[in-house]
N, C-alpha and C positions, 0 to 999 in steps of 0.2 A: 530383465536389468536387475543389478544388486541394488536393493531399498536401504541403503546406509544410512538409517537414523539413530542419533545419538543424542544425549542430554548433555547439555552444554550450560555454563555460567553465563549470564548476562552481568548487568549493572545490578546486581543485588538481587537478581531471579533466575531460576530454571529454566532452560529454554529446550525446546524439542526441536532439532535440525536435522533435516535431512541433508547429507551429504553423498554426493555421485558423480563418476567422473573423473578423469584427467583431464589436465591440461591449464588452459588460462582461467581463474577461478568468476564463477558469475554469482551474484546475490540477489535471491528473488524475493522481494520483500509483499506479501498481501496486504488486503485492507479488511474493512467491517464487511460482513461479519465472518469473514473467511478463515483460514489454516494455510500451511503450504501446499494442501490437497489442491488448492487453486490453480496450481502451477500442472498439474497431471500432463496436459497434454504439451506442454512446451520443454519438460525435463528430457524426453527421449530425443527430441529434435536437439535440443543444446549437447545432449552428452554426445551423440553420433558427430557433431559438428566439431568434437575434440577439446569441448569446454567441460569445464568441473562446477557441478551445480550445486549451490550452499543456499538452502531455502528453509529458515526458521518459522515456526509457528509464534508470531510475536506475541509480548506478554499479553496474557489474558484473553488468548486464542488457543484454540488447540490442545495440543499436551502440554501446554507452557503455563509456567505459578500462572496465577491471578491474583495477583496483589488486591488488598482491600480499600487502601488510603486512593481517593479518587487523584491526587497530585501526582501519584506514582505512573498516573499515564501519560502526563505531559510529555510531549514527542520526544523531548529532548533525551529522555530516559532511553528511549527504543534506539536513538542515536549512537547514544553509548553500548548499548545491547550488542547493535552490529559491529563495532568496531570492539569489543571484547570477542565478538565470536573470531573475527578477522586474528585478532593476536592469539587467540587459543590455536587455532589453526595455522599459526605462524606465516599467516599471507600479508605482504606489504602492500599488494593493490589489487584491486578486483573490479570489475564491471560490476554495477548496480541497476536494478531494474525495478521499479515499484510501480505497483496499481493503488487507487483509492488513500486511505490513507498511509500503505505501504509507501505510495510516491510522494509524498509528504516526507516519509523519512529517510529517502531516497533523496530528494532534493537539499537536504539538510547536511547529511552525509557528505554528498558532493560540495556543498556551499562552505561549511566549516572545517572539513578534513580533506581539503583537494588533495591531499598526497598520498591518498588511499585509493582514490577513483581514479579507473581509464577510461572508462565509458558509463553515461547513465543515460538509461531510459526511464521515460515517466510516462504512465499512462495513465489518461482519463484527467490527472490533476496537476496543473499547471505550478510554476514557479510562486513560492507563497507569496513574494510581494505583487505579483498580478492579481490578488484578492483584497489588495487595501482598499479599493473603492468597487466594490459588489455592484451589480446592477440588480435593478428591482425582478429582472427574469432569474438571474441566477438565486437571489435571495427567494423568490418564490419556487422554484426547484428545490432547493434546500430546506425546504418548510420543516422537515421532518429534524432537521437540527436543532432545532427549538424547541419540540415536542421531547425531545429525548433530556434534554434540561431540567424535566422535572421530576419529581421523586414518584408520581404516579406512572412514569411513563413505562415502566417493568410491568403493571399490571395491565396496562391498555394493551402493550404488545402482545402479551402472551395469554389474554382471556379470549374466550370461545374458539379453542383450539387453533390460538395464534391467529385470527382471522386479519387483524389489521397489519401483523408484519407479512402476511401470504398477498395482501395487497397491496403493501409498499414494495414488494420484491416484481408486482405485474408478470407474473410468470418466469422471469430473468434468473441468472445465476444458478448455484447450488440451493434451491429453495429448501428441500428436504433436510438435505446434509445440514442448512444453516439453523434451521428449526430444530434437528435433535441436537444441535451442538449448545445452542443457547437454551435448553430445557435443562443444561447440566447444572448442578450447584453452582450460584455464583455467576457464570457465564453470561448472562444476559448483563448483567450490573458491570462484569467487566467490560464487557464492549461498548456499552454507554458512557461508561467513563472515560474511554477515548474522546469522547464529544464533550463531557463536562469539563474535561481537564484543558481540552483546546480552543473549544468552539464556544459560541454564545454571546449574547451582548455586551456582557460584563468585559469577557475577553477580548470582544472588538474594540471596544473602548481602552481598555488597558496595553493595548498591543505597543510593543516597544520600536526599537530601532528596526529598519525592513531586513531580510535575510539578505547577506551578500549575493554578487554575481556568480554564477558558477563556468568554472575553465574548462571542465572536461566537455570534449567533444558529447552532444547529446541530441538524443530523437525523442521528440513527442509525438505521443500515439491519443487520438480522441476518437468514439465511435458515434456515428449520427443518430442511434439509439438510445444516446444515454440520456435516463431519463431525472439524473440528479446535480449533473453538472453542464454547462454551457461551454462552448468554442472558444469563446474568447479569451480568458483566461490562458490555457495553454498555448492559443497563438501568441499571443501577447509576451509570452514566457522567454521571446528572443532577445527581447530588450533587457535580460536578467541572466545571458549565458554570453559569456564574452570567448568561448571558444566557439567552434564552429557548430551550428544549430540545423536539424533538419524537422520538418514536421511532416505525420502523415494521417489523412483522413480514414478510418476504417468502415467502411458503408456497411448499411444491414447486420449491426452488430449492436447489442443493449451494452447497458455499461461493462459488462462483463465481456469486452472483445476477445479475449484469450480464451474464453470457453466457445464464443459463437463464431469467430472466425479463426479457429487455430491455427491453418495452412499458411493464411496472410499474414498473420501475425508472428508465426514461426520464422517465416522468409523473412521478413525484416529483422526479426532479432538476429537471427545468424548472419545476415548479412553485415548487421551494424558492429554485433560484436567482434565478428572472425576478420573485420580490416585490420 
């Protein structure tokens, strides 16, 4: 399969973007600490189904630029990155699929630019408004988010051959690739800056108006082996979707459900996005 990678301009940053296939476009958005490589098991299935796949390395990850300013990683900047990519490719509307922090970006694109989104798939992460009252279980699962706020986090995560990072992954995801990527100059700080710019106690206390509801038909996916996110927020996301809503639980999969259960995930994506 043609691996058509190109460099594009987002909201003031250079972004590495995979653009392959023909037909109706679908944008795939990864999270921490991944890159567009995360979607390698989905791209062939989507292209074979007649879709055009557009998968950027989000700012700070992969081969894309890594700004030094923490505020450059505020999620709204990545929303503008996605819209800039669509504009540059002269795409008026697209399906949007997001996982982890990429799901947050996807929700916001669909909420604030509804005219650009045909269908939305949110993997692992619910609508932002569903986290306004986080349970103690969710706070316990998200303990690492507080660690990432501290300037000592880089040293703790990298020491002893990335021992704490490896334990945090618990054997799931693209562990070796993630460690290699985070070892590049500035990459670990760039990844942590996503958390520093968007999460943490100060950000939670300063949270403003809730994110609008999403009008696009939306599919929510969550995996039973997710060690970082509870199921409740993505289930309650139905309250923040005014369009058709569908939820599917993926059994026997870690947080990285697209890697652990690719056949199940691919079947759901193809069915939902081809409707």
